Each structure stands twice: as C-alpha cells, then as structure tokens.
N, C-alpha and C positions, 0 to 999 in steps of 0.2 A: 427355715433355720439351717444354716450351714454347720455341720459337725466336723470338728478337727481333732486330731490326736493330741494327747497331753504328753508332757515330758515324763521320763521314766520315774522320777521321784513322786509323781502323782499317785503311784500305786499305794503309798502309805496312807494319805488322806482318804483315798477311795475305800480302802479297807476299814478305816475308822468310821466313815459314814455308814458303810454297810452294817457294821457291828452295832453302831448307835441306833440305827433304825430297827435292827433285829431286837435290840433291848427294848425299844419302844413297843414293839409288837408283843413281847413277853409281858411287859407291864400292863398293857391293855388286856391281854388274855387273863392275867391275874386279877385285874379289877372286875372283869366280866364274871369271874368265878364267884364273886360275892352275890351275884344276882340270885334271887330266890332264897337267900338265907333268912332265917327267922330273926325275931327280936325287934325292938323298937328302933326309932330313928338314930338314937345315940349309939346303939349297938352296931347298927349297919354302918354308920360313919366310922366307928372305931375299926370295924372289920376292913373297910376300904382303906383306911389309913395304914393298916398292917399289910394288906395285900399288895399295894403299889410297890412296896420295897421288897417284896418276896423274891423276885428274880435276883436282886443284888445279894440278899442274905443267903439265898440258896447257893449262889455262885461261890460266895466266901466259904460256906460250909463244905462244898464239894472240893474246893482247893485244899482244905485241911484234912479231908477224909482220905484214909488209906485205900489204895486200889484193891480190888478183889482178885483172889487167885483161885483158879479152878484146876482140876486134875488134867494134866497133859494138854494145856492149851497151845495153840499155834500163835505165839506172842507177836511175831512179825505181822502176820495177816490181821490179827486182832487190832494192833496199833494202826495199821493202814485203814482198817474199817472204821475205827473211832474218829480218826482225824479226817478221813476222806470227805464226808459231807460238808464240813466247813471249808475245806480246800476247794471243793467243787463250786460252792457258792461264790468264793472269791474269784475263781476263774470265769464263772458266768458274768459276774459284775464287771469284769474287765472290758466287755464289749457293750455295756449298757451306757449310752450317753447321758450325761447330766448337763442339761442345757445344750450348749454348743461344744462341749468337751467330752471326750471319751478316752479312757486309758489306752485301749488297743483298737485303733481304727482299722480293723481287718476288712478286706474286700469280701470275705465270706463269714462275716460275724454271726449271721443266723445259723450257718452250718456249725460254727464253733460252739454256739450255745447248745444246739441239739446234741453235738458230740459229747460235751461235758455232761449233759443230762443222762446220756446213755451209760456213762461210766458209773452213775449211781447204782445201776443194777449190780455191778460187781462190788462196789464199795459197801453197800448195805448188806449184801450177802456175806461178805467177808466179816463184817461186824457180828453176824450171826454165827458164822463158821468158826471164827477164831477162838472163842471161849471153850469150845469142846463141851457144850452143854445143850440140852434138848430145847429149852424154850427159846433161846436166842436163834438157834438154827431154824426152828419153826417160823419165827418172825422174819428171818432172812428169806426163806422160801416164799413166804406170803408176799413180801415186797416184789420179788421177781415175778410171781404169778400175777399180781395186779398191774405191774408195769407192762405186761403183755397186753393188757386191756387198754391202757391209755396212750402208749407210746406211738402207735401208728396214727391215731387221730391227732396227736400232738404234732407229728411231722407235717401232716397236711394243714393243720392250723397255722404252722409257721410258713407253709408254702403260699398261703393266700396273700399276705402282705408283700412277700417277695415277688410274686407274680404282678401284683398291682404296681409296685415300684420298679419292676423289671431289674431288680438288683438283689443280691444277697448281703449287701452292706447295710448295717443297721442305720447308719447315718443317712444314707440315701432313702431308706424307708421313711425316716422322720421327715426329710425334705419333701417327699411325695405327698405328705398329708397337709400341705399348706392350705388347700382349699376346703378339705373335708377329712375329718378323722376317720381312719379305717374302721373303727368300732361301730360307726354309724351304718356302714353298708356291708360290714362283715361280722354281724353279731354272733353268728354260729361259731366262727373261728375264734372270736374273742372269748366266748363262754368256754369252749373246749380248752383253750389255752389256760384260762384261769383254773379250770379243774385240774389240769396237769400240774400247775404251780402248787396247788394244795397237796397234790400227791407227792411232790418233791419232799416236803417236810412230814409226810405221813400224817396229814391233818384230816379232821372231819371224817367224811365217808371212807377215806383212804388210810385210816389209823389202825387197821387190823394188825400190821406188822409190830405194833407196840401195844397190842390189846391186853386188857386185864385178864382175858381168858387164857392168855399164854404167859401170865406172870410178868408182863411187860415186854415180851418178845425180845427184840434185839437189845433192849435196855435192861434185860433181866439180870445179867451178870456184870453190867457196867457200874463202876463206883469211882468216886474221887474225880480226878481230872479226866479220866476216860468218859465218864458220864457227862461231865460238863461240856466236853467237846461234842459229844453226840447231840446234846440238847441245844447247844449253840448252833450246830449245823441244821437242826430241825427248824429253827427260826430264821437263820440266814438264807437258806435256800428259797423259801417263799418270798423273802425280801428281795433277793436278786431277781426272781421271777416276776415280781410286781413291777420292778423297774423296767424289765424287758417288755412287759405288757404295756406300760406307758409309752415306750419308744415305738413299739410296733402298731399299736392300735389307738392311742390317745394323743398323738401329736407330739410326743416328747416334751420339750420345754416350751412349746408354743402357748401363748397366752398374753392377755393385755396387762399393761402397767408394770407388772413385776418382772424381774430378770429371769432369763430362761432356766438357770440352774435352780432357782427357787420354785418355779412352776414344776420342774421335774420332781423335786423332792415332795412338794405338796401332793401331786397326783399319785406318786408312789405310796406315800403314807395313806392316802385315801383308799387305794386298791388293797393295800395290806390290811387296813382296818376292816374293810369289807370281808376279806378272807378270814380274819380272826373272829369276826361276829358269826359268819356262816359256819365256822368250825364247830361252834357250840350249838348250832341250831339243826344241823343235818345228822341223820343217823349213820352209824358205821355200816359199811357194806362188806360182805365177804368177797375175797378175790374172784371167785367164780362169777359172782353177780356183776362185779366191775368189768370183767372180760365180756360178759354177755351184753351189758349196756354199751361198752366201748365199741364192740365189733358190729352189733346189730342196730344201734341207734346213733352213737356219736360219729362213727366212721362214715356211714352213708350220708349223714347230714353235712359233715365238713367237706366231703368230696363234692357234694352238690354246691356248697359254698365256693369251692375252688373253681368249679365249672362256671358259675355265674361271674366270678371275678375275671376269669379268662375271657369270657365272652365280652364283658365290658371293655377290657383292655384292647381286644382285637377291634371292637367297634370304634374305639377312639383312635385307632391307628397308631 
C-alpha cells in the first residue's frame, strides 16, 4: 500500500479521530471497571449503564471545576506540563498513516515519533515540578526514573522495522510488509514497543507516577481543565502509539475487502483495547524494577531481535 501525504487541513480531522479513539478507550476502561462488582444482573447492568458515560460526565464536571492554587507555583511550567502530553500525542499521530494517507509524510517519521516520545520526559516532569508540591514532584521523578528503563529498548524496537524496510519513513515501512507483517518475525520488538506505548500514558505496570501511594502523583494538584488535559493526554498517547504499532508491525491499512483507512482504524482499536484490558490485569511495578527488567531483559532481547533482522536483510541482499 502506497502512503501519501495529506493536505494541511487534514490536521483537524486527524486530531478529531485521535480524540474520538481516546474517548473510546476511556469508555472501555470505565466499563471494565464494573467487572467484579457485586449485586445481581440488574444491578450490574445498571452499573454498566452508568459507567459507559462516566468519561463524558467527568469531562463536563472538570470543565466546570475551578483550578487548584498552590503556594508559589511555577504557573508557566505547570501549564506546559499539563497540556504537553496531549500535544505530544497529536504530534505523534501526525506521522501515523491511516490507510494510504498520513498528515506528515516525513522521510524520518520514525525518528520524529521517538523524538516526541523523549519530550515526554520533560513534559511529565514539568507537570510534577510546576505545582511546587511534594506528591506531584515525586510522580514526576518516578516517570523520569522508569523512562530510563524503557526508552533504550524502545529505540531498538523502532530500529528493527526500520532496518527491515531500509528506511526511516513510516510509509515505506508499511509498504515493506506487503508479504508478511513485521509482528510475525519481530515479536520481541513488537512486545517491547507495546510496553513502551503503555508507559506513555502511565498505564498498568507503569502507573507509579500517578500512584495512590503518592496521592495521585503528577495528578495530585491538578483540578478543573488542567486535570482534564492531563487525563486526555494519558489516553491520547497510547492511542497514537497503538496507531504507530499498526503501521510498523501490523501492515498498516493492509487487509481484504475493506478500505485501507478502515483497516487502520480497526487494527488500532484492537491494539488499544488489548492495552486497556492488560492495564487492569498487570501489577504496578516500581521504577527501579522497571529499570532492572528493561536493561537486563528487554534490552538484550530486542538487541538480539535487531541482530536477527539485520542478518535476514543482508541474506536477502
């Protein structure tokens, strides 16, 4: 499938699709929150009926809520930190092709995606630093600490499909999967990439920066629109990451019968749903354990994966 750049105005619908899919993830997450609740069938059905609309009602409530004020905050850095995750998700989505169309057809799209991911280190830390409060600062440092564990494995996970396609263009990586999806013969890189995508939004094992033991961490002092932006970013980042996973490892919009753009959306929703389900099934890991697993397990495994991919590419000439 050939991927071409879209006109400038496509930025608006692309942002709308990203936010709509992030909302779908939030709704699914809310519905899964009813699992295990007591009561009869009628009670459970009523609970599900309330839970599916919870993201919308919570958004409306936060838009009406007054922002919180702390003593001597750094307001500029706090605002950058609260809006930053959502902006980063939009910038990531710009290089993710939907079918045969991409907003920004960059020749170094993979590098762009990774560079935006690295900015999250500063953005989340600023969200913790800005309020001038203990718990958000602890959460910000936790995010930086766990990012040290997954960032290098993520870089090599991104390297594997680039080596196989002999290009840093996301569109060319999609075209290189015409015969076989990269997830089939790069399973380690695929799994490591999905783990990093979960870490973007501080989900599942990577949720210690917003942990209850730190009163919500980087979310502790956020209220009103500030909190809404942070929560939206937490769902939008894994959504953009899921779209990139589809492009790099699952053939992009390739598929029978249906148009390419629809296949891209279906695959992205499937990956996103998997991440939401696993989010509630896996235990939270401390940053030091994430670093240990990342450097002693994930990094050697993904390096071996890149070595295998390189050998296959050289053998094919």
